[in-house]
C-alpha positions as a printed NumPy array, in Angstrom:
array([[ -5.836, -29.406,  17.909],
       [ -6.536, -25.835,  19.183],
       [ -4.154, -24.293,  21.716],
       [ -5.237, -22.151,  24.647],
       [ -3.433, -19.308,  22.883],
       [ -5.295, -19.73 ,  19.657],
       [ -7.161, -16.636,  18.602],
       [ -8.405, -15.403,  15.344],
       [ -5.954, -13.293,  13.218],
       [ -7.998, -10.058,  12.628],
       [ -7.259,  -9.938,   8.933],
       [ -5.201, -12.174,   6.761],
       [ -3.77 ,  -9.661,   4.255],
       [ -2.587, -12.566,   1.998],
       [ -6.005, -14.21 ,   1.616],
       [ -8.652, -11.424,   1.917],
       [-10.38 , -11.032,   5.223],
       [-10.994, -14.68 ,   6.184],
       [-10.005, -15.194,   9.856],
       [ -7.408, -17.935,  10.639],
       [ -6.662, -19.934,  13.663],
       [ -2.999, -20.23 ,  14.896],
       [ -3.016, -23.835,  13.978],
       [ -3.552, -22.808,  10.326],
       [ -0.66 , -20.379,  10.392],
       [  3.01 , -20.752,   9.628],
       [  5.886, -18.488,  10.466],
       [  5.939, -17.35 ,   6.809],
       [  2.252, -16.468,   6.864],
       [  2.419, -14.531,  10.001],
       [  5.687, -12.807,   9.211],
       [  4.288, -11.775,   5.805],
       [  1.099, -10.448,   7.51 ],
       [  3.214,  -8.424,   9.842],
       [  5.205,  -6.835,   7.041],
       [  2.073,  -6.182,   5.01 ],
       [  0.258,  -4.517,   7.94 ],
       [  3.312,  -2.452,   8.668],
       [  3.492,  -1.317,   5.119],
       [ -0.205,  -0.381,   5.249],
       [  0.376,   1.627,   8.41 ],
       [ -1.726,  -0.601,  10.764],
       [ -2.48 ,   0.743,  14.208],
       [ -0.286,  -0.208,  17.166],
       [ -2.786,  -2.687,  18.618],
       [ -2.974,  -4.612,  15.301],
       [  0.756,  -4.687,  15.161],
       [  1.03 ,  -5.917,  18.743],
       [ -1.546,  -8.689,  18.057],
       [  0.397,  -9.861,  15.025],
       [  3.7  ,  -9.621,  16.835],
       [  2.202, -11.823,  19.556],
       [  0.87 , -14.313,  16.995],
       [  4.239, -14.418,  15.325],
       [  6.018, -15.307,  18.598],
       [  3.445, -18.063,  19.336],
       [  3.607, -19.583,  15.838],
       [  7.392, -19.201,  15.587],
       [  7.912, -20.965,  18.997],
       [  5.541, -23.847,  17.926],
       [  7.251, -24.192,  14.451],
       [ 10.787, -24.079,  15.847],
       [  9.983, -26.616,  18.563],
       [  8.585, -28.911,  15.919],
       [ 11.798, -28.485,  13.742],
       [ 13.988, -29.297,  16.756],
       [ 11.863, -32.429,  17.549],
       [ 12.372, -33.573,  13.955],
       [ 16.065, -32.892,  14.036],
       [ 16.37 , -34.84 ,  17.341],
       [ 14.53 , -37.819,  15.925],
       [ 16.769, -37.959,  12.907],
       [ 19.9  , -37.526,  15.009],
       [ 20.877, -34.276,  13.235],
       [ 24.43 , -33.257,  14.509],
       [ 23.53 , -29.561,  14.167],
       [ 20.7  , -29.791,  16.691],
       [ 22.561, -27.844,  19.487],
       [ 23.545, -25.067,  17.122],
       [ 19.927, -24.765,  15.848],
       [ 18.53 , -24.763,  19.346],
       [ 20.786, -21.788,  20.165],
       [ 19.794, -19.932,  16.97 ],
       [ 16.063, -20.63 ,  17.6  ],
       [ 16.505, -19.339,  21.173],
       [ 18.04 , -16.094,  19.842],
       [ 15.127, -15.611,  17.501],
       [ 12.578, -16.272,  20.175],
       [ 14.393, -13.942,  22.576],
       [ 14.338, -11.078,  20.097],
       [ 10.629, -11.676,  19.416],
       [  9.646, -11.912,  23.027],
       [ 11.459,  -8.819,  23.913],
       [  9.666,  -6.897,  21.169],
       [  6.273,  -8.186,  22.299],
       [  7.189,  -7.237,  25.834],
       [  8.245,  -3.728,  24.821],
       [  5.038,  -3.246,  22.712],
       [  2.858,  -4.324,  25.617],
       [  4.554,  -1.931,  27.995],
       [  4.127,   1.128,  25.762],
       [  1.952,   1.753,  22.85 ],
       [  4.634,   2.774,  20.276],
       [  5.088,   1.786,  16.718],
       [  7.074,  -1.417,  15.915],
       [ 10.722,  -0.332,  15.462],
       [ 12.124,  -0.44 ,  11.972],
       [ 14.854,  -2.725,  13.285],
       [ 12.343,  -5.346,  14.155],
       [ 10.63 ,  -4.981,  10.784],
       [ 14.007,  -5.544,   9.095],
       [ 14.645,  -8.55 ,  11.346],
       [ 11.327, -10.017,  10.431],
       [ 12.036,  -9.341,   6.68 ],
       [ 15.378, -11.107,   6.959],
       [ 13.832, -14.039,   8.821],
       [ 11.214, -14.353,   6.076],
       [ 13.777, -14.312,   3.399],
       [ 15.708, -17.226,   5.074],
       [ 12.524, -19.227,   5.483],
       [ 11.647, -19.084,   1.784]])
């Protein structure tokens, strides 16, 4: 099912140049794309687009994880919801800042995404 926010990812650095829809993407795929584009020196607009996509996909994935935890009666649900909220807050602030001023993505955010990616693998 396509979401209103679905848009084509300009380039999937992991699979050539085939465009992908949000529904096809995972947090790992988009985080990897962000790091790869940063390493290649992608322009600010491309980085903003990928950061926006990362926020959208992460929110969807984390909500799905929370739903599964709730169904299974996981006792750590409240802790995970707080952690997920922290991740989404950091990402949303970064997207907001990038929209307000065309500046490069800060190295601190790149490190945050790298750490997040390591934990997801």
